N, CA, C and O atoms as CSV, one atom per row, in Angstrom:
chain,resi,resn,atom,element,x,y,z
A,1,MET,N,N,-115.708,101.310,-124.293
A,1,MET,CA,C,-115.390,99.933,-123.251
A,1,MET,C,C,-114.248,99.941,-122.423
A,1,MET,O,O,-113.106,100.010,-122.876
A,2,PRO,N,N,-114.471,99.886,-121.448
A,2,PRO,CA,C,-112.759,99.684,-120.529
A,2,PRO,C,C,-112.608,97.924,-120.641
A,2,PRO,O,O,-113.429,97.025,-120.823
A,3,GLN,N,N,-111.109,97.961,-120.430
A,3,GLN,CA,C,-110.701,96.480,-120.493
A,3,GLN,C,C,-109.522,96.871,-119.500
A,3,GLN,O,O,-108.934,97.942,-119.347
A,4,PHE,N,N,-109.353,95.424,-118.770
A,4,PHE,CA,C,-108.236,95.560,-117.934
A,4,PHE,C,C,-107.279,94.321,-118.239
A,4,PHE,O,O,-107.654,93.268,-118.754
A,5,ARG,N,N,-105.859,94.650,-117.797
A,5,ARG,CA,C,-105.106,93.923,-117.996
A,5,ARG,C,C,-105.421,92.848,-116.894
A,5,ARG,O,O,-105.957,92.762,-115.789
A,6,ILE,N,N,-104.651,91.925,-118.017
A,6,ILE,CA,C,-104.706,90.277,-116.865
A,6,ILE,C,C,-103.709,90.554,-114.840
A,6,ILE,O,O,-103.745,89.817,-113.855
A,7,SER,N,N,-103.222,91.472,-114.989
A,7,SER,CA,C,-102.787,91.633,-113.449
A,7,SER,C,C,-103.792,92.784,-112.767
A,7,SER,O,O,-103.973,92.819,-111.550
A,8,ASP,N,N,-104.482,93.806,-113.776
A,8,ASP,CA,C,-105.403,94.342,-112.750
A,8,ASP,C,C,-106.657,93.466,-112.479
A,8,ASP,O,O,-107.334,93.472,-111.450
A,9,ALA,N,N,-106.859,92.636,-113.700
A,9,ALA,CA,C,-108.266,91.929,-112.976
A,9,ALA,C,C,-107.873,91.080,-112.137
A,9,ALA,O,O,-108.519,91.006,-111.092
A,10,ALA,N,N,-106.770,90.235,-112.318
A,10,ALA,CA,C,-106.746,89.585,-111.014
A,10,ALA,C,C,-106.640,90.206,-109.831
A,10,ALA,O,O,-106.879,89.482,-108.864
A,11,ARG,N,N,-106.284,91.606,-109.545
A,11,ARG,CA,C,-106.124,92.390,-108.734
A,11,ARG,C,C,-107.822,93.227,-107.935
A,11,ARG,O,O,-108.018,93.711,-106.820
A,12,LEU,N,N,-108.480,93.106,-108.801
A,12,LEU,CA,C,-109.918,93.465,-108.653
A,12,LEU,C,C,-110.560,92.296,-108.446
A,12,LEU,O,O,-111.687,92.450,-107.975
A,13,LEU,N,N,-110.221,91.146,-108.641
A,13,LEU,CA,C,-111.147,89.585,-108.203
A,13,LEU,C,C,-110.323,89.281,-107.039
A,13,LEU,O,O,-110.967,88.556,-106.281
A,14,GLY,N,N,-109.194,89.533,-106.606
A,14,GLY,CA,C,-108.508,88.901,-105.408
A,14,GLY,C,C,-107.965,87.949,-105.640
A,14,GLY,O,O,-107.467,87.533,-104.594
A,15,VAL,N,N,-107.587,86.811,-107.105
A,15,VAL,CA,C,-106.854,86.075,-107.331
A,15,VAL,C,C,-105.263,86.959,-107.627
A,15,VAL,O,O,-104.839,88.108,-107.753
A,16,SER,N,N,-104.771,85.501,-107.627
A,16,SER,CA,C,-103.483,85.408,-108.577
A,16,SER,C,C,-103.545,85.535,-110.304
A,16,SER,O,O,-104.343,84.978,-111.058
A,17,ASP,N,N,-102.165,86.673,-110.726
A,17,ASP,CA,C,-102.106,86.917,-112.171
A,17,ASP,C,C,-102.277,85.305,-112.742
A,17,ASP,O,O,-103.086,85.146,-113.656
A,18,ASP,N,N,-101.485,84.027,-112.190
A,18,ASP,CA,C,-101.793,83.268,-112.778
A,18,ASP,C,C,-103.259,82.008,-112.841
A,18,ASP,O,O,-103.669,81.079,-113.537
A,19,THR,N,N,-103.562,82.669,-111.770
A,19,THR,CA,C,-105.248,82.277,-111.856
A,19,THR,C,C,-106.101,82.918,-113.049
A,19,THR,O,O,-106.838,82.121,-113.628
A,20,VAL,N,N,-106.109,84.023,-113.426
A,20,VAL,CA,C,-106.917,84.882,-114.178
A,20,VAL,C,C,-106.145,83.919,-115.770
A,20,VAL,O,O,-106.796,83.606,-116.766
A,21,ARG,N,N,-104.863,83.686,-115.575
A,21,ARG,CA,C,-104.532,83.348,-117.056
A,21,ARG,C,C,-105.061,81.751,-117.139
A,21,ARG,O,O,-105.627,81.435,-118.186
A,22,ARG,N,N,-104.925,80.841,-116.208
A,22,ARG,CA,C,-105.606,80.100,-116.356
A,22,ARG,C,C,-107.462,80.044,-116.289
A,22,ARG,O,O,-107.892,78.982,-116.740
A,23,TRP,N,N,-108.129,80.643,-115.988
A,23,TRP,CA,C,-109.817,80.610,-116.705
A,23,TRP,C,C,-109.573,81.516,-117.992
A,23,TRP,O,O,-110.613,81.517,-118.649
A,24,VAL,N,N,-108.415,82.420,-118.698
A,24,VAL,CA,C,-108.771,82.642,-119.796
A,24,VAL,C,C,-108.514,81.320,-120.329
A,24,VAL,O,O,-109.428,80.631,-120.781
A,25,GLU,N,N,-107.169,80.892,-120.292
A,25,GLU,CA,C,-106.999,79.829,-121.070
A,25,GLU,C,C,-108.007,78.595,-121.540
A,25,GLU,O,O,-108.133,78.271,-122.721
A,26,ALA,N,N,-108.725,77.939,-120.414
A,26,ALA,CA,C,-109.838,77.492,-120.312
A,26,ALA,C,C,-111.178,78.015,-120.883
A,26,ALA,O,O,-112.238,77.390,-120.830
A,27,GLY,N,N,-110.973,79.441,-121.528
A,27,GLY,CA,C,-112.329,79.832,-121.614
A,27,GLY,C,C,-113.683,80.206,-120.874
A,27,GLY,O,O,-114.826,80.435,-121.268
A,28,THR,N,N,-112.934,80.160,-119.366
A,28,THR,CA,C,-114.287,80.542,-118.451
A,28,THR,C,C,-114.096,82.154,-118.529
A,28,THR,O,O,-115.166,82.754,-118.631
A,29,LEU,N,N,-112.995,82.922,-118.500
A,29,LEU,CA,C,-112.879,84.071,-118.492
A,29,LEU,C,C,-112.794,85.155,-119.710
A,29,LEU,O,O,-112.218,86.159,-119.292
A,30,PRO,N,N,-113.155,85.276,-120.997
A,30,PRO,CA,C,-113.053,85.643,-122.595
A,30,PRO,C,C,-112.196,86.843,-122.169
A,30,PRO,O,O,-112.463,87.351,-121.080
A,31,ALA,N,N,-111.159,87.373,-122.933
A,31,ALA,CA,C,-110.166,87.740,-123.056
A,31,ALA,C,C,-109.911,88.071,-124.555
A,31,ALA,O,O,-110.281,87.281,-125.424
A,32,GLN,N,N,-109.323,89.157,-124.840
A,32,GLN,CA,C,-108.725,89.509,-126.088
A,32,GLN,C,C,-107.685,90.055,-126.199
A,32,GLN,O,O,-107.226,90.340,-125.093
A,33,THR,N,N,-106.876,90.443,-127.268
A,33,THR,CA,C,-105.624,90.807,-127.281
A,33,THR,C,C,-105.510,92.353,-127.781
A,33,THR,O,O,-105.878,92.487,-128.948
A,34,ASP,N,N,-105.083,93.531,-127.150
A,34,ASP,CA,C,-105.209,94.895,-127.083
A,34,ASP,C,C,-103.766,95.049,-128.478
A,34,ASP,O,O,-103.001,94.208,-128.950
A,35,GLY,N,N,-103.970,96.680,-128.758
A,35,GLY,CA,C,-103.080,96.918,-129.624
A,35,GLY,C,C,-101.648,96.817,-129.485
A,35,GLY,O,O,-100.930,97.192,-130.413
A,36,SER,N,N,-101.025,96.220,-128.132
A,36,SER,CA,C,-100.069,96.181,-127.876
A,36,SER,C,C,-99.674,95.018,-127.374
A,36,SER,O,O,-98.798,94.822,-126.531
A,37,ASN,N,N,-100.581,93.992,-128.109
A,37,ASN,CA,C,-100.461,92.409,-127.971
A,37,ASN,C,C,-100.453,91.726,-126.636
A,37,ASN,O,O,-99.940,90.624,-126.443
A,38,ARG,N,N,-101.044,92.439,-125.749
A,38,ARG,CA,C,-101.336,92.169,-124.470
A,38,ARG,C,C,-102.575,91.567,-124.073
A,38,ARG,O,O,-103.620,92.113,-124.427
A,39,LYS,N,N,-102.611,90.404,-123.311
A,39,LYS,CA,C,-104.432,89.932,-123.175
A,39,LYS,C,C,-105.345,90.851,-122.229
A,39,LYS,O,O,-104.997,90.702,-121.057
A,40,VAL,N,N,-106.145,91.533,-122.340
A,40,VAL,CA,C,-106.503,92.247,-122.072
A,40,VAL,C,C,-108.608,91.812,-121.725
A,40,VAL,O,O,-109.190,91.204,-122.624
A,41,VAL,N,N,-109.415,92.213,-120.435
A,41,VAL,CA,C,-110.318,91.119,-120.229
A,41,VAL,C,C,-111.545,92.597,-120.723
A,41,VAL,O,O,-111.299,93.771,-120.447
A,42,ASP,N,N,-112.385,92.283,-121.222
A,42,ASP,CA,C,-113.615,93.654,-121.726
A,42,ASP,C,C,-114.077,93.772,-120.004
A,42,ASP,O,O,-114.021,92.817,-119.230
A,43,GLY,N,N,-114.511,95.096,-119.653
A,43,GLY,CA,C,-114.738,95.664,-118.170
A,43,GLY,C,C,-116.223,94.830,-117.871
A,43,GLY,O,O,-116.530,94.207,-116.855
A,44,ALA,N,N,-117.092,95.063,-119.224
A,44,ALA,CA,C,-118.264,94.069,-118.811
A,44,ALA,C,C,-118.377,92.734,-118.778
A,44,ALA,O,O,-119.352,92.211,-118.237
A,45,ALA,N,N,-117.146,91.829,-119.498
A,45,ALA,CA,C,-117.093,90.312,-119.119
A,45,ALA,C,C,-116.973,90.214,-117.287
A,45,ALA,O,O,-117.600,89.503,-116.501
A,46,LEU,N,N,-115.824,91.315,-117.030
A,46,LEU,CA,C,-115.173,91.009,-115.768
A,46,LEU,C,C,-115.941,91.184,-114.677
A,46,LEU,O,O,-115.743,90.792,-113.527
A,47,ALA,N,N,-117.256,92.097,-115.346
A,47,ALA,CA,C,-117.827,92.771,-113.715
A,47,ALA,C,C,-119.258,91.412,-113.905
A,47,ALA,O,O,-120.030,91.276,-112.956
A,48,ALA,N,N,-119.450,90.466,-115.275
A,48,ALA,CA,C,-120.411,89.669,-114.619
A,48,ALA,C,C,-119.339,88.264,-114.328
A,48,ALA,O,O,-119.864,87.439,-113.581
A,49,PHE,N,N,-118.348,88.004,-114.671
A,49,PHE,CA,C,-117.649,87.160,-114.030
A,49,PHE,C,C,-117.681,87.548,-112.426
A,49,PHE,O,O,-117.971,86.661,-111.624
A,50,ALA,N,N,-117.514,88.292,-112.170
A,50,ALA,CA,C,-117.229,88.467,-110.677
A,50,ALA,C,C,-118.404,88.413,-109.783
A,50,ALA,O,O,-118.227,88.131,-108.597
A,51,ARG,N,N,-119.667,88.673,-110.269
A,51,ARG,CA,C,-120.879,88.768,-109.815
A,51,ARG,C,C,-121.065,87.031,-109.986
A,51,ARG,O,O,-121.391,86.485,-108.932
A,52,GLU,N,N,-120.917,86.217,-111.043
A,52,GLU,CA,C,-121.289,85.103,-110.882
A,52,GLU,C,C,-120.455,84.086,-110.167
A,52,GLU,O,O,-120.986,82.990,-109.985
A,53,HIS,N,N,-119.147,84.283,-109.703
A,53,HIS,CA,C,-118.080,83.761,-109.186
A,53,HIS,C,C,-117.914,84.667,-107.567
A,53,HIS,O,O,-116.758,84.723,-107.150
A,54,ALA,N,N,-118.683,85.144,-106.952
A,54,ALA,CA,C,-118.822,85.898,-105.613
A,54,ALA,C,C,-118.412,84.863,-104.487
A,54,ALA,O,O,-118.804,83.702,-104.598
A,55,ASN,N,N,-117.834,85.146,-103.684
A,55,ASN,CA,C,-117.432,83.787,-102.987
A,55,ASN,C,C,-117.680,84.361,-101.443
A,55,ASN,O,O,-116.802,84.161,-100.603
A,56,ALA,N,N,-119.144,85.224,-101.018
A,56,ALA,CA,C,-119.067,85.632,-99.797
A,56,ALA,C,C,-119.527,84.657,-98.874
A,56,ALA,O,O,-120.409,83.857,-99.186
A,57,PRO,N,N,-118.820,84.675,-97.416
A,57,PRO,CA,C,-119.568,83.408,-96.846
A,57,PRO,C,C,-120.766,83.100,-96.746
A,57,PRO,O,O,-121.362,83.656,-97.668
A,58,PRO,N,N,-121.452,82.513,-96.125
A,58,PRO,CA,C,-122.725,82.199,-95.736
A,58,PRO,C,C,-122.893,82.957,-94.776
A,58,PRO,O,O,-122.163,83.294,-93.844
A,59,ASP,N,N,-124.363,83.317,-95.197
A,59,ASP,CA,C,-124.941,84.371,-94.350
A,59,ASP,C,C,-125.617,83.471,-92.716
A,59,ASP,O,O,-126.418,82.539,-92.785
A,60,PRO,N,N,-125.096,83.998,-91.453
A,60,PRO,CA,C,-125.295,82.613,-90.300
A,60,PRO,C,C,-126.472,83.047,-89.690
A,60,PRO,O,O,-126.758,82.635,-88.567
A,61,SER,N,N,-127.273,83.921,-90.362
A,61,SER,CA,C,-128.373,84.776,-89.789
A,61,SER,C,C,-129.747,83.982,-90.432
A,61,SER,O,O,-129.507,83.402,-91.490
A,62,ASP,N,N,-131.066,83.884,-89.965
A,62,ASP,CA,C,-132.073,83.544,-90.428
A,62,ASP,C,C,-133.231,84.880,-90.036
A,62,ASP,O,O,-134.053,84.990,-89.126
A,63,VAL,N,N,-132.912,85.646,-90.998
A,63,VAL,CA,C,-133.970,86.619,-90.951
A,63,VAL,C,C,-134.143,87.313,-92.156
A,63,VAL,O,O,-133.143,87.524,-92.842
A,64,GLN,N,N,-135.216,87.695,-92.519
A,64,GLN,CA,C,-135.536,88.428,-93.433
A,64,GLN,C,C,-135.433,89.983,-93.452
A,64,GLN,O,O,-135.646,90.745,-92.509
A,65,SER,N,N,-135.087,90.270,-94.642
A,65,SER,CA,C,-134.698,91.799,-94.728
A,65,SER,C,C,-134.816,92.435,-95.949
A,65,SER,O,O,-134.546,91.812,-96.976
A,66,SER,N,N,-135.225,93.725,-95.988
A,66,SER,CA,C,-135.245,94.463,-96.999
A,66,SER,C,C,-133.736,95.294,-97.514
A,66,SER,O,O,-133.715,96.027,-98.503
A,67,ALA,N,N,-132.723,95.065,-96.790
A,67,ALA,CA,C,-131.140,95.682,-96.823
A,67,ALA,C,C,-130.634,94.440,-97.840
A,67,ALA,O,O,-130.846,93.251,-97.603
A,68,ARG,N,N,-129.990,94.904,-98.904
A,68,ARG,CA,C,-129.808,93.713,-99.781
A,68,ARG,C,C,-128.099,93.849,-99.581
A,68,ARG,O,O,-127.341,93.222,-100.322
A,69,ASN,N,N,-127.582,94.763,-98.463
A,69,ASN,CA,C,-126.322,94.735,-98.344
A,69,ASN,C,C,-125.563,94.386,-97.016
A,69,ASN,O,O,-125.156,95.054,-96.065
A,70,ARG,N,N,-125.543,92.821,-97.413
A,70,ARG,CA,C,-125.447,91.868,-96.105
A,70,ARG,C,C,-123.296,91.455,-96.067
A,70,ARG,O,O,-122.675,90.606,-96.708
A,71,LEU,N,N,-122.912,92.227,-95.303
A,71,LEU,CA,C,-121.542,91.413,-95.808
A,71,LEU,C,C,-121.489,91.080,-94.117
A,71,LEU,O,O,-121.934,91.802,-93.225
A,72,VAL,N,N,-120.759,89.671,-93.961
A,72,VAL,CA,C,-120.617,88.407,-93.543
A,72,VAL,C,C,-118.941,88.804,-93.082
A,72,VAL,O,O,-118.071,88.958,-93.940
A,73,GLY,N,N,-118.662,88.938,-91.555
A,73,GLY,CA,C,-116.958,88.879,-91.534
A,73,GLY,C,C,-116.605,89.073,-89.887
A,73,GLY,O,O,-117.588,89.164,-89.152
A,74,LEU,N,N,-115.784,89.114,-89.505
A,74,LEU,CA,C,-115.231,88.704,-88.368
A,74,LEU,C,C,-114.912,89.713,-87.769
A,74,LEU,O,O,-114.013,90.341,-88.327
A,75,VAL,N,N,-115.507,90.384,-86.298
A,75,VAL,CA,C,-115.089,91.794,-85.566
A,75,VAL,C,C,-113.502,91.528,-85.031
A,75,VAL,O,O,-113.009,90.694,-84.272
A,76,THR,N,N,-113.131,92.296,-85.560
A,76,THR,CA,C,-111.538,92.873,-85.425
A,76,THR,C,C,-111.093,93.582,-84.393
A,76,THR,O,O,-110.024,93.343,-83.832
A,77,ALA,N,N,-112.089,94.743,-83.988
A,77,ALA,CA,C,-111.538,95.630,-82.721
A,77,ALA,C,C,-113.296,96.402,-81.735
A,77,ALA,O,O,-114.422,96.676,-82.149
A,78,VAL,N,N,-112.784,96.459,-80.683
A,78,VAL,CA,C,-113.893,96.884,-80.168
A,78,VAL,C,C,-113.434,98.291,-79.303
A,78,VAL,O,O,-112.639,98.078,-78.389
A,79,LYS,N,N,-113.798,99.484,-79.479
A,79,LYS,CA,C,-113.388,100.386,-78.512
A,79,LYS,C,C,-114.867,100.869,-77.789
A,79,LYS,O,O,-115.742,101.346,-78.511
A,80,ALA,N,N,-114.988,100.783,-76.967
A,80,ALA,CA,C,-115.826,101.358,-75.925
A,80,ALA,C,C,-115.575,102.787,-74.616
A,80,ALA,O,O,-114.661,103.024,-73.826
A,81,ASP,N,N,-116.583,103.318,-74.853
A,81,ASP,CA,C,-116.736,103.539,-73.158
A,81,ASP,C,C,-117.908,103.545,-72.720
A,81,ASP,O,O,-118.386,102.412,-72.783
A,82,ARG,N,N,-118.465,104.145,-72.385
A,82,ARG,CA,C,-119.396,104.401,-71.112
A,82,ARG,C,C,-120.945,104.382,-72.096
A,82,ARG,O,O,-121.950,103.711,-71.863
A,83,VAL,N,N,-120.728,105.274,-73.138
A,83,VAL,CA,C,-121.935,105.264,-74.031
A,83,VAL,C,C,-121.948,104.649,-75.385
A,83,VAL,O,O,-122.818,103.996,-75.960
A,84,MET,N,N,-120.692,105.047,-75.763
A,84,MET,CA,C,-120.640,104.712,-77.299
A,84,MET,C,C,-119.936,103.892,-77.326
A,84,MET,O,O,-119.315,103.671,-76.286
A,85,ALA,N,N,-119.680,103.033,-78.523
A,85,ALA,CA,C,-118.432,101.572,-79.431
A,85,ALA,C,C,-118.756,101.868,-80.207
A,85,ALA,O,O,-119.842,102.228,-80.661
A,86,GLN,N,N,-117.026,101.671,-80.766
A,86,GLN,CA,C,-116.700,101.555,-82.507
A,86,GLN,C,C,-116.188,100.206,-82.321
A,86,GLN,O,O,-115.310,99.722,-81.606
A,87,VAL,N,N,-117.033,99.730,-83.211
A,87,VAL,CA,C,-116.812,98.057,-83.388
A,87,VAL,C,C,-116.280,97.825,-85.255
A,87,VAL,O,O,-117.069,98.077,-86.165
A,88,GLU,N,N,-115.028,97.383,-85.477
A,88,GLU,CA,C,-114.627,96.986,-86.454
A,88,GLU,C,C,-114.691,95.635,-87.097
A,88,GLU,O,O,-114.832,94.664,-86.354
A,89,MET,N,N,-114.623,95.494,-88.123
A,89,MET,CA,C,-115.045,94.026,-89.045
A,89,MET,C,C,-114.222,94.297,-89.784
A,89,MET,O,O,-113.817,95.427,-90.056
A,90,GLN,N,N,-113.690,92.776,-90.415
A,90,GLN,CA,C,-113.194,92.751,-91.620
A,90,GLN,C,C,-114.176,91.422,-92.408
A,90,GLN,O,O,-114.369,90.304,-91.931
A,91,CYS,N,N,-114.641,91.902,-93.598
A,91,CYS,CA,C,-115.914,91.458,-94.065
A,91,CYS,C,C,-114.848,91.364,-95.578
A,91,CYS,O,O,-114.778,92.372,-96.280
A,92,GLY,N,N,-113.889,89.807,-96.067
A,92,GLY,CA,C,-113.581,89.686,-96.958
A,92,GLY,C,C,-112.608,91.041,-96.909
A,92,GLY,O,O,-112.332,91.596,-95.845
A,93,PRO,N,N,-112.236,91.395,-97.921
A,93,PRO,CA,C,-111.121,92.468,-97.860
A,93,PRO,C,C,-111.807,94.000,-97.542
A,93,PRO,O,O,-111.377,95.120,-97.820
A,94,HIS,N,N,-112.676,93.706,-97.054
A,94,HIS,CA,C,-113.463,95.072,-96.857
A,94,HIS,C,C,-113.345,95.246,-95.264
A,94,HIS,O,O,-113.454,94.305,-94.478
A,95,ARG,N,N,-113.174,96.208,-95.000
A,95,ARG,CA,C,-113.201,97.016,-93.592
A,95,ARG,C,C,-114.088,97.802,-93.324
A,95,ARG,O,O,-114.165,98.853,-93.960
A,96,ILE,N,N,-115.189,97.432,-92.087
A,96,ILE,CA,C,-116.384,98.157,-92.358
A,96,ILE,C,C,-116.253,98.686,-90.420
A,96,ILE,O,O,-115.829,98.019,-89.477
A,97,VAL,N,N,-116.618,99.615,-90.434
A,97,VAL,CA,C,-116.351,100.720,-89.080
A,97,VAL,C,C,-117.950,100.963,-88.747
A,97,VAL,O,O,-118.805,101.337,-89.550
A,98,SER,N,N,-118.129,100.647,-87.326
A,98,SER,CA,C,-120.012,100.966,-87.153
A,98,SER,C,C,-119.817,101.404,-85.411
A,98,SER,O,O,-119.442,100.747,-84.439
A,99,LEU,N,N,-120.241,102.741,-85.571
A,99,LEU,CA,C,-120.625,103.110,-84.075
A,99,LEU,C,C,-121.985,102.370,-83.704
A,99,LEU,O,O,-122.739,101.794,-84.489
A,100,MET,N,N,-122.089,102.478,-82.687
A,100,MET,CA,C,-123.266,101.878,-81.889
A,100,MET,C,C,-123.138,102.043,-80.407
A,100,MET,O,O,-122.055,102.326,-79.895
A,101,SER,N,N,-124.142,101.883,-79.772
A,101,SER,CA,C,-124.142,102.346,-77.741
A,101,SER,C,C,-123.189,101.092,-77.382
A,101,SER,O,O,-123.066,100.079,-78.069
A,102,SER,N,N,-122.479,101.401,-76.042
A,102,SER,CA,C,-121.977,99.927,-75.635
A,102,SER,C,C,-123.315,98.926,-74.811
A,102,SER,O,O,-123.284,97.745,-74.465
A,103,GLU,N,N,-124.048,99.602,-74.731
A,103,GLU,CA,C,-125.225,98.644,-74.471
A,103,GLU,C,C,-125.419,97.699,-75.270
A,103,GLU,O,O,-125.733,96.625,-74.757
A,104,ALA,N,N,-125.301,97.772,-76.797
A,104,ALA,CA,C,-126.126,96.889,-77.896
A,104,ALA,C,C,-124.533,95.870,-77.991
A,104,ALA,O,O,-124.585,94.703,-78.377
A,105,VAL,N,N,-123.451,96.408,-77.656
A,105,VAL,CA,C,-122.457,95.574,-77.956
A,105,VAL,C,C,-122.029,94.732,-76.526
A,105,VAL,O,O,-121.187,93.834,-76.500
A,106,GLN,N,N,-122.577,95.085,-75.685
A,106,GLN,CA,C,-122.781,94.512,-74.483
A,106,GLN,C,C,-123.663,93.313,-74.532
A,106,GLN,O,O,-123.281,92.210,-74.143
A,107,GLU,N,N,-124.825,93.539,-75.005
A,107,GLU,CA,C,-126.382,92.459,-75.244
A,107,GLU,C,C,-125.792,91.853,-76.461
A,107,GLU,O,O,-126.320,90.747,-76.574
A,108,MET,N,N,-124.919,92.055,-77.461
A,108,MET,CA,C,-124.792,91.400,-78.536
A,108,MET,C,C,-123.511,90.573,-78.479
A,108,MET,O,O,-123.256,89.958,-79.514
A,109,GLY,N,N,-122.692,90.450,-77.501
A,109,GLY,CA,C,-121.394,89.673,-76.884
A,109,GLY,C,C,-120.319,89.824,-78.152
A,109,GLY,O,O,-119.549,88.967,-78.586
A,110,LEU,N,N,-120.540,91.323,-78.645
A,110,LEU,CA,C,-119.247,91.731,-79.937
A,110,LEU,C,C,-117.722,91.339,-78.993
A,110,LEU,O,O,-117.592,91.667,-77.814
A,111,GLU,N,N,-117.061,90.870,-79.488
A,111,GLU,CA,C,-115.837,90.870,-79.095
A,111,GLU,C,C,-114.934,90.534,-79.982
A,111,GLU,O,O,-115.519,89.745,-80.724
A,112,PRO,N,N,-113.615,90.691,-80.429
A,112,PRO,CA,C,-112.644,90.452,-81.293
A,112,PRO,C,C,-112.703,88.888,-81.571
A,112,PRO,O,O,-112.598,88.046,-80.679
A,113,GLY,N,N,-112.885,88.605,-82.914
A,113,GLY,CA,C,-113.352,86.889,-82.985
A,113,GLY,C,C,-114.997,86.735,-82.654
A,113,GLY,O,O,-115.355,85.713,-82.068
A,114,SER,N,N,-115.672,87.419,-82.907
A,114,SER,CA,C,-116.712,87.265,-82.728
A,114,SER,C,C,-117.715,87.446,-84.442
A,114,SER,O,O,-117.997,88.469,-85.066
A,115,LEU,N,N,-117.956,86.304,-84.679
A,115,LEU,CA,C,-118.701,86.536,-86.246
A,115,LEU,C,C,-120.012,87.072,-86.414
A,115,LEU,O,O,-121.009,86.826,-85.735
A,116,ALA,N,N,-119.881,87.956,-87.557
A,116,ALA,CA,C,-120.880,89.111,-87.211
A,116,ALA,C,C,-121.536,89.520,-88.379
A,116,ALA,O,O,-120.686,89.464,-89.268
A,117,VAL,N,N,-122.870,89.997,-88.960
A,117,VAL,CA,C,-122.716,90.360,-90.346
A,117,VAL,C,C,-122.929,91.647,-90.343
A,117,VAL,O,O,-123.928,91.825,-89.646
A,118,ALA,N,N,-122.352,93.115,-90.931
A,118,ALA,CA,C,-122.869,93.863,-90.979
A,118,ALA,C,C,-123.922,94.654,-92.465
A,118,ALA,O,O,-123.500,94.757,-93.617
A,119,VAL,N,N,-125.032,95.019,-92.072
A,119,VAL,CA,C,-125.870,95.293,-92.688
A,119,VAL,C,C,-126.329,96.850,-92.835
A,119,VAL,O,O,-126.566,97.706,-91.983
A,120,ILE,N,N,-126.359,96.874,-94.321
A,120,ILE,CA,C,-125.802,98.516,-94.749
A,120,ILE,C,C,-127.171,98.758,-95.440
A,120,ILE,O,O,-127.472,97.890,-96.260
A,121,LYS,N,N,-128.028,99.738,-95.274
A,121,LYS,CA,C,-129.503,100.065,-95.533
A,121,LYS,C,C,-129.308,102.104,-96.167
A,121,LYS,O,O,-129.705,103.091,-95.549
A,122,SER,N,N,-128.882,102.084,-96.965
A,122,SER,CA,C,-128.622,103.754,-96.956
A,122,SER,C,C,-129.255,104.056,-98.577
A,122,SER,O,O,-129.112,103.317,-99.551
A,123,THR,N,N,-129.908,105.225,-98.528
A,123,THR,CA,C,-130.355,105.737,-99.651
A,123,THR,C,C,-129.268,106.647,-100.424
A,123,THR,O,O,-129.467,107.088,-101.556
A,124,THR,N,N,-128.363,106.821,-99.846
A,124,THR,CA,C,-127.170,107.725,-100.249
A,124,THR,C,C,-126.177,106.926,-100.060
A,124,THR,O,O,-125.824,106.520,-98.953
A,125,VAL,N,N,-125.527,106.575,-101.394
A,125,VAL,CA,C,-124.211,105.762,-101.622
A,125,VAL,C,C,-123.457,106.571,-102.331
A,125,VAL,O,O,-124.031,107.031,-103.318
A,126,VAL,N,N,-122.043,107.003,-102.124
A,126,VAL,CA,C,-121.555,107.652,-103.248
A,126,VAL,C,C,-120.594,107.117,-104.132
A,126,VAL,O,O,-119.576,106.676,-103.599
A,127,VAL,N,N,-120.699,107.043,-105.629
A,127,VAL,CA,C,-119.702,106.313,-106.391
A,127,VAL,C,C,-118.640,107.284,-107.001
A,127,VAL,O,O,-118.897,108.387,-107.483
A,128,GLU,N,N,-117.187,106.603,-106.890
A,128,GLU,CA,C,-116.151,107.466,-107.244
A,128,GLU,C,C,-115.557,106.542,-108.627
A,128,GLU,O,O,-115.528,105.317,-108.746
A,129,THR,N,N,-115.271,107.211,-109.241
A,129,THR,CA,C,-114.344,106.667,-110.405
A,129,THR,C,C,-112.429,106.900,-110.751
A,129,THR,O,O,-111.955,107.938,-111.212
A,130,PRO,N,N,-111.823,105.965,-110.475
A,130,PRO,CA,C,-110.407,107.262,-111.006
A,130,PRO,C,C,-110.050,107.870,-111.750
A,130,PRO,O,O,-110.377,107.548,-112.892
A,131,GLY,N,N,-109.678,108.395,-111.676
A,131,GLY,CA,C,-109.208,109.619,-112.927
A,131,GLY,C,C,-109.756,111.005,-112.597
A,131,GLY,O,O,-110.312,111.523,-111.629
A,132,ALA,N,N,-109.316,111.428,-113.952
A,132,ALA,CA,C,-109.976,113.079,-114.074
A,132,ALA,C,C,-110.922,113.848,-114.452
A,132,ALA,O,O,-111.006,115.054,-114.686
A,133,GLY,N,N,-111.789,112.773,-114.486
A,133,GLY,CA,C,-113.480,113.067,-114.912
A,133,GLY,C,C,-113.310,112.738,-116.605
A,133,GLY,O,O,-112.318,112.292,-117.181
A,134,PRO,N,N,-114.689,113.136,-117.196
A,134,PRO,CA,C,-114.767,113.270,-118.592
A,134,PRO,C,C,-113.980,114.084,-119.257
A,134,PRO,O,O,-113.361,115.122,-119.022
A,135,PRO,N,N,-114.163,113.302,-120.229
A,135,PRO,CA,C,-112.914,113.818,-121.161
A,135,PRO,C,C,-113.295,115.334,-122.085
A,135,PRO,O,O,-112.449,115.835,-122.826
């Protein structure tokens, strides 16, 4: 079972080390001591905590969709020519880039500072893990 040091857990959750320590001290996030007498958080507990405490901005759209990957964010850049456009968004800590027609950009009024939702529907999602692979 993977375990994460307090600093690693903080980085994964996007908060400070002190915030994670406060959660551990309050019993909100369970932690153990490893063989080196350092506080560590069990990977499964960290994943459950992250899911329960996700702070995604509210989705401003009022639409029913089968797509479950909806990332609310701000448009940060638009590069367009006569036919195609590249739209960059910042959705929390994630940079999303979309290629679309210049006509769609104009119709939607996309420009830096616009609020938008990136909807991702794909049957192919590549998952990678750090390290050299299985032992």
